C-alpha positions in Angstrom: 12.0 32.5 7.0 11.2 29.3 5.8 8.3 27.0 6.8 9.0 24.0 8.4 8.1 20.9 7.3 8.0 18.5 10.4 7.1 14.6 10.2 6.0 12.3 13.2 6.8 8.3 12.2 5.0 6.2 14.9 5.1 2.0 14.9 1.7 0.9 15.4 1.5 -1.7 18.6 5.2 -1.3 18.2 6.3 -4.1 20.8 3.5 -7.1 19.5 4.5 -5.9 15.8 7.8 -6.0 16.4 8.3 -9.4 18.5 6.3 -10.9 15.2 7.9 -9.7 12.8 11.4 -11.3 15.1 9.2 -14.7 14.8 8.0 -15.0 10.7 11.9 -14.3 10.2 12.8 -17.4 12.2 10.4 -19.2 10.8 7.4 -19.1 13.3 4.5 -20.2 10.9 2.0 -18.2 12.2 1.7 -13.7 12.7 1.0 -13.3 16.4 -0.9 -10.4 15.2 -3.3 -12.3 13.8 -4.4 -14.3 16.7 -5.3 -13.5 20.4 -1.7 -12.4 21.6 0.0 -9.9 24.4 3.4 -9.3 25.2 3.7 -9.6 29.2 5.7 -10.6 31.7 6.7 -13.8 33.9 3.6 -15.9 34.2 5.3 -17.9 36.9 6.2 -14.8 39.0 2.3 -14.3 39.1 4.0 -10.6 38.3 3.2 -10.2 35.0 0.9 -7.8 33.3 -0.4 -6.6 29.0 2.4 -4.6 27.8 0.9 -5.1 24.1 -1.9 -6.6 22.7 -3.4 -7.8 19.3 -6.6 -6.7 17.6 -7.9 -10.0 18.5 -7.2 -9.7 22.0 -8.8 -6.8 22.4 -11.4 -7.5 21.1 -11.9 -10.3 24.0 -11.5 -7.2 26.5 -7.8 -7.6 27.0 -6.1 -4.0 28.1 -2.7 -3.3 28.3 -1.5 -2.9 32.2 -3.7 -5.9 33.2 -2.5 -8.9 34.6 -2.0 -11.5 32.6 -3.9 -13.8 35.3 -7.1 -11.5 34.4 -6.2 -11.3 30.5 -6.5 -14.8 30.0 -9.9 -15.0 32.2 -11.1 -13.0 29.5 -9.1 -15.1 26.3 -8.6 -18.7 26.9 -6.9 -19.2 23.8 -4.5 -15.8 24.7 -1.1 -16.7 23.7 1.7 -14.9 25.8 5.2 -13.7 24.4 7.9 -12.4 26.2 9.3 -8.6 26.3 12.6 -8.3 24.5 14.2 -5.2 24.4 17.0 -6.6 22.1 14.3 -6.8 19.5 13.0 -3.5 20.4 16.5 -2.1 19.9 17.0 -3.7 16.7 13.9 -2.8 15.0 13.8 1.0 16.1 17.3 0.7 14.4 16.6 -0.3 11.5 13.7 2.7 11.2 15.9 4.5 12.1 18.5 3.6 9.1 15.6 4.0 7.1 14.4 7.8 7.7 18.6 8.9 7.7 17.5 7.9 4.0 15.0 10.9 3.8 16.9 13.9 6.6 20.2 13.4 9.0 17.4 15.8 11.9 16.0 13.0 13.4 14.2 13.0 17.3 14.2 9.8 18.4 11.3 10.5 20.7 10.9 7.3 22.0 12.1 3.7 20.8 8.8 3.7 18.6 8.2 7.5 17.1 10.5 10.1 15.7 10.5 13.2 14.7 11.6 14.2 11.4 12.6 17.9 10.1 12.4 18.0 6.3 13.0 21.6 6.1 16.1 21.8 4.0 15.5 18.2 3.0 12.3 18.1 0.2 14.8 19.6 -3.4 11.3 17.6 -4.9 8.0 16.6 -4.0 5.8 17.4 -1.2 5.9 16.7 2.7 3.1 14.8 2.5 4.7 12.2 -0.9 7.9 11.3 1.7 5.6 10.0 4.5 3.1 8.4 2.2 6.6 6.9 1.0 8.1 5.9 4.2 5.2 4.8 5.4 4.9 2.4 2.1 8.2 1.6 2.7 8.2 0.6 6.5 5.6 -2.0 5.9 7.3 -3.8 2.7 10.9 -3.3 3.5 10.8 -3.5 7.6 7.7 -5.8 7.9 5.5 -3.4 10.4 3.8 -0.7 9.8 3.6 2.7 10.9 1.4 6.1 11.4 3.0 9.4 9.7 2.2 12.6 10.8 2.6 15.9 8.8 2.6 19.4 9.5 4.4 22.5 10.0 5.2 22.1 13.7 6.4 19.1 16.4 3.4 19.3 18.0 0.6 19.0 15.1 2.7 16.5 13.7 2.5 14.3 17.3 -1.1 14.7 17.0 -1.9 13.6 13.5 -0.3 10.3 13.6 -2.2 10.1 16.9 -5.6 10.1 14.7 -7.1 6.8 12.9 -4.9 3.8 13.2 -2.9 1.8 11.8 -0.9 2.0 8.8 -2.3 5.2 8.3 -0.9 8.8 7.0 -2.7 11.9 8.2 -1.7 16.0 7.8 -2.7 18.5 10.4 -2.0 22.3 8.9 -3.4 25.7 10.6 -6.6 25.8 8.6 -7.3 22.3 9.6 -7.2 22.7 13.2 -10.8 23.9 14.1 -12.1 20.9 11.9 -9.6 18.4 12.9 -9.0 19.0 16.8 -11.3 21.2 18.2 -14.3 18.8 18.6 -11.9 16.5 20.2 -12.2 16.0 24.0 -9.9 18.1 26.2 -8.0 15.5 27.3 -6.7 14.3 23.8 -4.8 17.3 24.0 -1.1 16.6 24.0 0.7 17.5 27.4 -2.4 17.1 29.1 -2.0 15.7 32.2 -4.9 14.1 33.9 -5.1 16.1 36.9 -5.7 18.9 35.0 -8.6 17.6 32.9 -11.4 17.9 35.7 -10.4 21.5 36.8 -10.7 22.6 32.9 -14.2 21.0 33.0 -14.9 22.6 36.1 -14.3 25.8 34.1 -16.6 24.8 31.3 -13.8 23.5 29.0 -14.4 20.0 27.3 -13.3 20.0 24.4 -10.1 21.5 22.7 -11.8 23.9 20.7 -13.5 25.8 24.3 -9.6 25.5 25.5 -8.3 27.6 22.4 -10.9 30.4 22.8 -10.8 30.8 26.5 -8.9 33.3 27.9 -5.6 33.1 27.7 -4.6 35.6 31.0 -7.1 33.0 32.9 -5.5 30.5 32.2 -2.1 31.6 32.8 -3.4 32.8 36.0 -5.1 29.8 37.4 -2.1 27.4 35.8 1.0 29.5 35.8 3.2 29.0 32.3 1.3 25.5 31.8 -1.9 27.4 31.4 -0.3 29.5 28.5 1.4 26.0 27.1 -1.8 24.6 26.8 -3.8 27.6 25.3 -1.1 27.6 22.8 -0.9 23.9 21.7 -4.7 24.1 21.4 -4.3 26.8 19.3 -1.8 24.6 17.1 1.2 26.9 18.1 4.6 25.3 18.9 8.2 26.5 18.0 10.0 23.9 19.6 12.9 22.4 17.4 13.3 18.8 16.1 16.4 18.1 18.6 19.0 15.7 16.3 22.2 14.1 16.7 23.7 13.6 13.6 23.9 10.2 12.7 26.1 8.7 9.4 23.4 7.2 6.8 24.2 3.7 5.7 22.7 4.4 2.4 20.9 7.6 0.6 18.4 7.7 -2.1 15.7 9.4 -2.8 12.5 8.9 -5.3 9.8 10.8 -7.1 6.1 10.0 -8.0 5.3 11.4 -11.4 2.1 13.5 -11.3 2.0 12.0 -15.1 2.6 9.0 -16.0 5.8 9.0 -18.7 7.5 6.2 -21.1 10.6 6.4 -23.0 14.3 5.8 -21.8 15.4 9.0 -22.5 13.0 11.1 -20.5 13.0 8.3 -17.5 16.8 8.9 -17.5 16.7 12.8 -17.5 14.4 12.2 -13.7 17.3 9.8 -12.9 20.5 12.4 -13.4 18.0 15.0 -11.1 18.0 12.4 -8.5 21.0 11.5 -8.6 22.7 15.1 -8.6 20.3 15.4 -5.1 21.4 11.8 -3.6 25.0 12.7 -4.9 24.9 15.8 -3.4 23.8 14.8 0.3 26.6 12.2 0.1 29.1 14.7 -0.3 27.8 16.8 2.8 28.5 13.9 4.7 31.9 12.9 3.1 31.3 9.6 2.5 31.7 7.5 -0.8 29.0 5.4 -2.5 30.2 1.3 -3.3 26.9 0.2 -4.7 24.4 1.6 -6.9 20.4 0.5 -7.2 17.6 2.3 -9.5 14.2 1.9 -8.8 11.0 2.0 -11.0 7.3 1.4 -10.9 5.1 1.0 -13.4 1.7 2.4 -14.0 0.4 -0.5 -13.0 2.1 -0.5 -9.3 4.4 -3.5 -10.7 8.0 -2.3 -9.0 11.1 -3.7 -10.0 14.7 -2.6 -8.9 18.6 -3.4 -10.2 21.8 -2.9 -8.7 25.1 -2.7 -9.5 28.6 -2.3 -7.4 31.0 0.6 -8.4 34.3 -0.6 -9.8 35.7 1.9 -6.8 34.1 4.1 -4.2 32.8 7.3 -5.6 30.6 10.6 -4.6 30.8 11.6 -8.2 27.9 12.7 -10.0 28.7 11.8 -13.3 30.0 8.3 -12.2 27.1 7.3 -10.3 24.7 8.9 -12.7 26.6 7.2 -15.6 26.2 3.9 -13.4 22.5 4.3 -13.1 22.4 5.3 -16.7 23.4 2.0 -17.5 21.6 0.0 -15.3 18.6 2.0 -16.3 19.7 0.7 -20.0 19.3 -2.4 -18.6 16.3 -2.9 -16.2 13.8 -1.0 -18.4 11.3 -2.6 -21.4 9.1 0.3 -22.2 6.4 0.4 -19.7 4.6 3.6 -18.4 6.3 4.6 -15.1 4.6 6.6 -12.2 7.8 6.7 -9.7 11.5 6.8 -10.4 14.2 6.4 -7.5 17.8 6.6 -7.1 19.1 4.6 -4.4 23.2 4.5 -3.1 24.5 1.7 -0.7 27.5 0.2 1.3 28.7 3.9 2.0 32.4 4.4 3.4 34.2 7.6 4.5 35.8 9.3 2.4 39.5 8.6 4.0 39.0 4.9 3.3 38.9 5.4 -0.3 41.6 3.4 -2.4 43.0 4.7 -5.1 41.9 3.1 -8.5 44.1 2.6 -11.5 41.5 4.7 -13.7 41.5 7.7 -11.5 42.9 10.8 -13.9 42.6 14.3 -14.7 38.9 13.8 -15.6 38.5 12.8 -12.6 39.7 15.2 -10.2 38.4 17.8 -12.3 34.8 16.4 -12.4 35.4 16.7 -8.1 36.2 19.8 -8.1 33.0 20.7 -10.1 31.0 19.2 -7.5 32.6 20.5 -4.9 32.2 24.1 -6.3 28.3 23.4 -7.0 28.0 22.4 -3.7 29.3 25.4 -2.0 27.0 27.4 -4.1 23.7 25.3 -3.0 25.0 25.7 0.0 24.8 29.1 0.0 21.9 30.2 -2.0 19.7 27.4 -1.9 19.4 24.1 -3.9 18.0 24.9 -6.4 19.8 28.2 -7.0 22.3 26.3 -9.2 22.2 23.2 -11.7 24.3 21.3 -14.0 23.8 22.0 -17.8 21.9 19.3 -18.3 20.1 18.7 -14.9 16.9 20.5 -14.3 14.9 20.8 -10.8 13.0 16.9 -11.2 9.3 19.1 -10.9 10.5 21.5 -13.9 11.4 17.9 -15.8 7.7 16.8 -15.2 6.5 19.7 -15.7 8.3 19.6 -19.1 7.6 16.4 -20.0 3.4 17.1 -19.4 3.5 19.6 -22.0 5.2 17.5 -24.6 
């Protein structure tokens, strides 16, 4: 049985961050994350409370849940901004659409956090690589930061994302449990209610480690099924699934950070081909067609640049999309050493919406049959079980380049 690969993505200070991003887009000159600011209710009704606070407001002693009147007494230059579900929903959806580029198995745990099951979506790279990429893209493309927890189950991924904030990526693998969570107060264990903590203290259980090492049967006798659950959680045991409702992605892409910088158009083209194979496999899985192709390169000096091109007609053909990606690469590549390569398709549409091109020919139909046959074999025997004659797994390409 495959070991599960799970991520938990949690937006840092979501309500305040999303409000800040929206205001900056509207031309607001101040980033409210950088001043004493809170998101709160209606002050005129004297019923407003603090829903979220900036770091500078926190430094003044402002706490979530207190009245705005109390908060202003602590911070006389406090700026108050109203809550807006419309704004929160907008940016929550933007994050979700970004995450759909990595997997369609996404559980929206709340408006500002998601679980991702990446088990079948790591044809190249590692789970940690993808977590770092999501963390970086959220900040650069969406304007707000996220914490990402990396683990083999939902529980540990969730607890990992709650470690040091903001804008961090943390792992919590099984072998890291004693070191990373057993010394924490027992009250920090996920799903442990406030009323249970004093009862555990009275039993001499003060840390998560104490709970993990305690007699499971005694806990079950005292707390019933919940006793078994908290003992399992303290030991990192969680078999719950990522519950998801499939949604159609608006774009699909993939990228890889190379373990060794490489240079040369043909070498990079091989990476582009392998990434295109992965991207088009997913496009066809959704019965979609792409209209726009883009290629991203990151130099060894961390300079990013990308170019895109609209296809002459909608396509999910590996050959057609690769040919376009290679043309883009030929135009944009300047001979630098490259550390990251990415391929992305946008403006996706339903396969049934395709309009026949004047250039559709026998070769196109033949290529469609080849793609379909390869996809069937990949679905049956695993992604890396079969490749085209000119395509290797990305890791194999990288290893080969290191030996050259």
